[in-house]
Structures are given as C-alpha cells and as structure tokens.
N, C-alpha and C positions, 0 to 999 in steps of 0.2 A: 657559094653555098645557097641552097634553096631556102627561101623564107616561107615558113609555114603560116597559114592564116590561123586566127584564134580558134575557129570552129574545128579545123583539122587537128590542132593541138589537143583540144579537149577529147576528140575521138581517139587519138593515139594514146593519151594518158589513160582513158577508160579501158581501152583494149588491152594495154599492157598490164593494167591492174587485174583484169580478168584472167589473163594467161599466166600471171605471176612473174612477169619479167621486169616490172618497174620496181626499183628500189629508191625510196625517198631518202636523200642524204641531207642531214641537218648540219648547217654551218652557221657560225656566228662571225659577223664582220669584225675585223680588227678595230681596236679603239681609235687609232689615229689614221686619218686618210693620208694617201700619198700626196695629195694636193687639196687645199681647201680655200675657197673664195666666198666671202660674204659681201653681199650688196645690200645696203641699208637705205631706205627711203624716208622722206619726211613724215609719211602718213602711217606710222606704226606698222611697218612692213619690212621684212627681211627676206632675201632670196639666197639660199644656201646651195653651193655647187661643190661637189666632192669628186675626187678620183681615187678609187680603191682597187686593189688587186685581190682576186678571190678565185681559188680553184673550185671548179664545178664539174660534177660527173655528167656523163651523157644521160639524158632523161630528166626526170623531175627532181629538183633540188629544193630543200626547205632552207631558206636564208633568213637569218634574224639580224636586224640592225638595231642594236641596243644603244640607248642614250640619245635618241633623236630628240630634237626640241619638243618640249611638252606642249607648245602652242602651235605645232605644225598644222598646216592645212593639208589633210591627207589626200584631197582631190587634186593637189598640185604636184604630187610626186611623179618623177620621171626617172627611169633607169634604162641604160643601154650599154652594150658591150662595144667598145671602140675597136676591138681586135677580133670580133666574132659576132655571133647572133644568139641572143637570148630573148625569150618571151615570158612576160609575167602572166601567169594563169590566174593568180588570186593574190590580193593584198589585204592584210588586216592591220589596223592600228590598235595596238594593245596598250591601254593606259590605266588599267585597273591595278594601281600601285599598292604595294603591301602596306598595311597599317594594323595596329592592334585591333581596331574595331572590325575591319574586314576579315582578319584571321578568325576572330571569335565568332563572327556571324556564320562563317562557313563550318565551324565546329558544332553548331547547334544540332542536337540530336545524336552527337557522337560522344564517345568516352574520352575524358581528359583526366589528368592528374593534377590535383590542387594541394596546397599546403595550408594546414590550419595551425596558427601560431598560439602557443601557450607560454608566455614569458620569453625565455631564451630557447624554448624547444619548438620544433616544427613537427606536426603529425601529417603524414601523407594520407590523402583521401582520394579515392577514385570514384568517378560517377559520370552520369550523362549530363551534358550541358543543356539546360532547358532554355535559358535566356541570358542575355547580356545587356546591361543598360547602366549608364552613369558609373562606369568602372566597377560595377557589382555583378558577380556571377551567381546564378542559381543552378545548383547541381542536385540531381536525383541520385542519392547513394543508397546503400543497403540499409543504413540507419534512418533514411528519410530525406527530406528536402533540407539542404543547407545553403547558406550564403557565404561567399568568399569575395575577397578583393581580387581584381584581375591582375594585381601585381604578384600574387602568390599562386602561380600555376606552372605546369610543365606540359609542353606540346611535343609530340613525337616527330612531326614533320610539318612542312609548309603546305597548306592546302593547294590543290591543283588550280592553275589559272591565274594566280597572283604573281606579279612581277615586281622587280625592284626599281626599274627605270622604264620610261616610255620606250616602246619597241615597235618597229615596223616588221611585220611578219609576211614574208613573200613565199609563194610557190612559183618557182622559176623553171622553165623548160629550156634545155639546150641540146643540140645535136653533138656539140664539140666538148670532149673531155680535155680540159686544159685550164690554165690560169687565165682568167678573163680580166681585162682592164675595164672596170665598171665605172661609168660616168653617171652620177646621180645628182638630182636637184630637187628642191622643194621650197615652198613659201611658208613663212611663219609670221605670226603677229608677235607683239611683245618687243619689237625692235624699232628704234627711231633715232633720229639725230637732228640737231639744230646748230645753228651758228651763233656765236657771241663775239662781239667786237669791243675793243677798248681804243678810244681816241684820246690823245693827249695834246691839248692846244698850247701854243707858245704864249709868251707874255703879251704881245700886242695883237693876238687873235688873228694872225695872218697865215700861220703854218700849223699843221698837226702831224703827229705820228699815229700810225694806224696798225693795230694788231688784231688778228682774227683767230678764233679757236672754234673747233667743232666739238660738240659733246655728243658722244654715241652712247645710247642706252640699250643694254641687253637684259631683257626680262623674258627671253624666249624659253627658258627652262633648261638650258644646257650651256656649256662653255665651248667657245670656238678657239682652239689653240693654234698659234702660229699660222694665222690666216692672212690672205690677201684681203684688203678692205677697200670697198668702193662705196661712194656716197652719191646718190642721185638727188639733185635739186630740181624741184618742179612739182606741179599739182597733178599727180597721177590719179585718174579716175578709178574708183573702186565701186563694185556693185553693192557691197555691204560694208557697214562700219566695223572695222576691226576692234577687238577688245582693247581696253585701255591698259596702261601700265603705270607703275609707281616708281618714284625716284628712289635710288638706293645709294650705295657707296660711290664716291667720286674718286677717280684715279686720273691724275694728270700726267701727260707726256709732253715734254717740250721738244720742239723740232731741233734736230741735231745739225746745226750748221746752216749757212746762209740760204736764203731763198725759201720758197714754199715747200713744205713736205708733201704737198698734193700736186698732181698734174690733172688739169681739167680737159675735157673733151665734150663735143656735142653727142647727145644720145637722143635720137628722134627730135622732139621739140623741148628737150630738157638738157641739163648739164650733168655730167658725171665727173666726180673727183676721185682719183685713184691715189691712195697712200703709197709712197715710193719705198716702202719697206713692209715687212710683215709684222703683225701684232697679235695679241691675245685679247679676246673679248670674254671676260669672265661673266658667268651668270649672275644676275642681280647686281650689276655694276654699271656705273657711268664712267666713261673714259674720255678725257679731254686731250685733244691733239692740236698743236699749233699748225695753222695752214697759211697765214699771211703775216708779213712783218715789213711795213713800208714806212719811210720817213720823209719829212719835208714836203708834205702835200699842201698845195696852195688851197686856202679856204677863205671864204667871205662871210663876215658876220653881218646879218641883216635884221633890222628892227621892223616888225610887221604889225600894223593895226588893221584888223579885218572887221568890216561891217556886214550886216545882214540887211537885205532890202526892207524887211518889215519891222525891224527893231531899232530902238534908239541908242542910247548911250552905252558904251562898253569901254572901261578905262584901262584894260589890260593891253600891254604891248608885248607881243611874242618875240623871243630872241631865237633866230635861226642861224645855223651854220651850214653853208652850201659849198660843196666841192664836186669837181668833175671826176668821174671814174674813167680816166684816160691814161694811156701809157705815158704821155708827156707829163702827166701830173703824178708820176710814180705809182700809178695803180693800173687800170686797164685790164681787169679780169672780171669774169662773172662773179657777183657776190651773192651767196645764198641768203635767203630770208633769215632775219635774226634781230637781235637787240644790240644797239651801240651804246655803251656807257662812256661818258665824256668826263675827262679830268683836266685840271689845270693846277700848276704849281703856285703856292702862296709865296709871300715875301721871304719865308724861311726855306724855300725850295722843296716843300713837301706837297705831294699831290693831294688835291681836294676834289671831291665829286661835285660836278656842277649840273648834271642832268643826263637824261637818256632818252632814246627814241628808237622805234622799231623801223626796219626797212623790209620791203618785199624783195623777192628775187629780182636782182638788178643787173641787167646786162652791162657789158663794157660800153664806154662812150656815152653813158647816161649821167645826169647830174643828181646827186643826193642832196636832199634838203632835210636837215635834222632840226626838230623842235627841241631846244635845250631847256627853255623855261620862260619866265616872264620878267621883263626889265623892272628894276626897283625904282630907278630915277627918271623914268619916262612915263608920261601919262597921256592918254588920249580920251577925247570926249566928242561924241557925235550928237548934233542937235538939229532938229527939223526947224528951219527958219520960216518956211512958207509952204502953202499948199493951195493949188488952184485946179478947178475942174473946168477944162476947156472942151471945145467941140471935138470929140473923138479922142481926147487925151486926158490923163491925170498928170499934173505937174507938181514935182516936189523940189524944194530948195533945201540943201543940207550944208551944214558947216561942221568941219572936223577940226577941233583945236588940239594941237600937239604941244605938250609942255616938256621941255628938256631941262632937268635939274642937274645935269652932268657938267663938268668943267671942260667939255670938249664939244666941237661941232659934230652933229650926226645927220643922218638921212633916214627918214622913216618911209617905208612902203605902205601905202594905204590901199586896201583891197575892198571893192564893193561887189557883193554878190547880188546879181540881178537875174532877169529872165523875161521871156516874152518879147514883144516889140517895144523897143525903147530908143531914145536918142538923147545925147547930151547937148543942151542948148546954150549952156554958159558954164565957164569954169575959169579959175584964176591960175591953175597949173594944168599943163597938158596931160591927158590920160593915154594909157595904152590899153587896147582891147585884147585881153588874154583869150577870151572866147565870148560867145553870146551871153554867158552866165557870169562873167567876171571881168571887172575893170581894175586898172592899177594906176596909181599915181606915185611919183617919187617926190617927197617933200623934204627940203633941207630945213634943219632947225639948228640955230646957233646955240652956243653954250649958255646955260642959265637964262633961256628965253623961251618964247613960244612962236609957233607958226599956225596959220589958219588956212585950211583948204575949203573953198566954197565952190559948189557946183549945183547946177539945176538939171534934173533929169525928168524926161517925160516918158510915160508908159501909155501905149495905145489901149483905149477902152474896148472891152469885148462887147 
C-alpha cells in the first residue's frame, strides 16, 4: 500500500472537499481497549500504551478518544495502524470540561428561563442573561432587571464546545475501508511510584527478614482498568519539571503466593519491574503491591563514631545494620530507591519500631548500610591533645575516648574525615585508609569499661 506524505494528504483532502466527494465520518473509540499497558516512572511520569480496534471509512475520519488522562502531554501522542495505513491530519486536545460557571458564561446575551420562588410557589421568568457572578444571575426581563440564584434556572441545551471528559480529537485519513487495529501511546504526568521496605531483626541482631512493597500513585485524571503494569527504576532525565501530585486513597494488594510478584529486567541503564498479573489503577488512588519477601538474611550490627577534621568532641555513637544484597544472602536483586523501616520483637514477642533509613537505587551484589539510630549505652569523646607547627606541616594529636556501659564486649568503628596531603605519624591502633578523605579504626571496648584511641596526624602546609 502506497504511503502518502503529509503534504499530498492535505492536497487530496482539500481537492475532495472541493468536488464534494469527501465525507467526514465521526467515530468515538470504545471505552475499554483490547490491551492496555501502563509504565510508571519514579519522576511523576506515566507512559500509556493501548491497542484498540476501530472501523474507518476510506478518506477523512473524525475520531474521538474520550476519557483520556487529563494530565496528558499532547505532544507525546502517537497512533498507528498495525494492520494498515493511517495518517493523522490534525489533532486537538479538548479539555474545556463542563461546569456551571462555563455553561452560564456561554449563555450571557442569550435567553434563559429562571424560577422566582414565593414561599412554596415558583414563578417562571424568561429573560436575557446579562451576567453571572458568585452564584447570582442578572436577567433583563420585560418587567426590568431582576436577580436570581443560579440554582433556579432552566437551560434548553448544552452550549456547543463543552465536553464532559478530556478528549483527543483526531482528523485521520486512510485509503482502506476496514477495521483497523490501532496502536496508541502517550505520556502523562500525575503518576509515580516508590518502594518501601520493612526489615525485622532477630533477637541477637544477626539475621533479618526483609519485605518490600511498591506504592503506585495515579493522579493522571483517569482510571486504567485491567492493565499490565511496569515500573521503571532509575533517574530519567526530563527537560521540564512535571506537575506535582497529591496523596490520596491507599489500596493494598498482597502478593498471592511465594516469590516476588514482579519480574525485573534491564532497560537501557535502568531497571524495569513487570507485575506478573493484571491490575486496575483507579484515579486518585495509591495502590500498594508486595514485590519481595526474603528471610534469614545475614546482617552485621556496627557501632560507628565519626569525627570531623576541624571539630572537636561529639558524643553520639551511630548504630548501623549492614548486609549484602547477594543471592547467597537470600537477596541478590536490584532494589529500587526507598525507605526501610526496621523492627524488632520485645520480650513479649511484639514488634517494636527501632529506626528507619533511606536507600538509593541499589544493584545486586552491593552492601547496604542502614543508619538505625544512636546507641544509648555507648559514648564517645574526641579531644585535641597537642598541636605543633612544623616546617611544612601542621601536626595534631587526638585522643578518642570510647565508654561502654553495656554488659557485653563491643567493637567501635572510629572514622576520621580528612583531606589534602596528610600522614599518620603515630597511633596505638592500626588504621585503614578508606580513601584520601576518610580513615577508619576498629577499637575493641570491653563491657563496662573504656578504651582510648590516640593518633597523631600531619597536614601539609599550603
């Protein structure tokens, strides 16, 4: 079948209109597509793909797609026939939705019928609508100017141009008179998703159970029924910042049966998660779906005391939980960005919240380090013991005192943030160089006692 260029199409349409052979046929797409797929991104973006069947006559057809997402990006719309050839001559996005105010504004200068109430009786009054404001009508009648409430009126018909739902209005040309299989896609704002995790740690802080949920938000302005759902994790660049959205109703769906309800795959430099069943995304709703459920994950509890090069004492000791995202550790899947809430059972066996932390998009085989909170029974204090100005160097001597008020032995990781040209000239515990900007010591502290880390560091003078 010969493919017409856009300019030739316009010439043909104009010519057929002149000689009276073109008949524009108006069709409204069916409410439910043959197949629907929704892909949701982290960045307030959804991509909608639909397959619909529609009979089209030869020549120009007027096709209406009612109920499209109200936050659609009209510039992203794409339509093609997979069993033929169609060309879009013109597209209009109609979003002037019907409302009392818009109806009355279009009746200004026209005759309307209103009702004037006297007790239990109503008197019919006809006149020309002069203005409408704050629910008040001003009518010019035979008796003069009268005021009425906009609740007491009768309109003969809906003004032209107003619609009840957002609508895409296409002028489509085709050479083939038949039922076309139309493949359509568009982008919309008002859609987003995020991951949330729950970790439950065991009694001795060596194992945890890990559950993950995705929360999909649909504020796009329409409902997507019985759709295939795909979620893309990653930082996708956008030219403009999409409109925000608000949180609404939350609806939770639990995964039905073992394993993850999502299947992941690479997509360019991102990850895509496909729900292994169809679902419905109602407008103005949040839907939660379980996507990971793992048990007996090995975890390490770490006490961390972190110093800053230019500052002195800081008594807080951070408590970290570290675990490997590996298959051998009962995980080993790409984890989308989200928040992990951590729980532990008390002596009565009831779960208690002990902290939370956020994670970035984390590939498999990486280590997660979660900041749970700050230790109650462990205290650190950093003191500058000495300072010397040498030829070409500044020399600092520091002492870090770690006090353990627990009834068990512990180990504290001491971190020193540094920079520039430096060297350690003396220390009573060996350090590990994490980078040029961070040093690390592992300091054992026995129960109900204290340990001291002492080190001398030199910085090159500029």
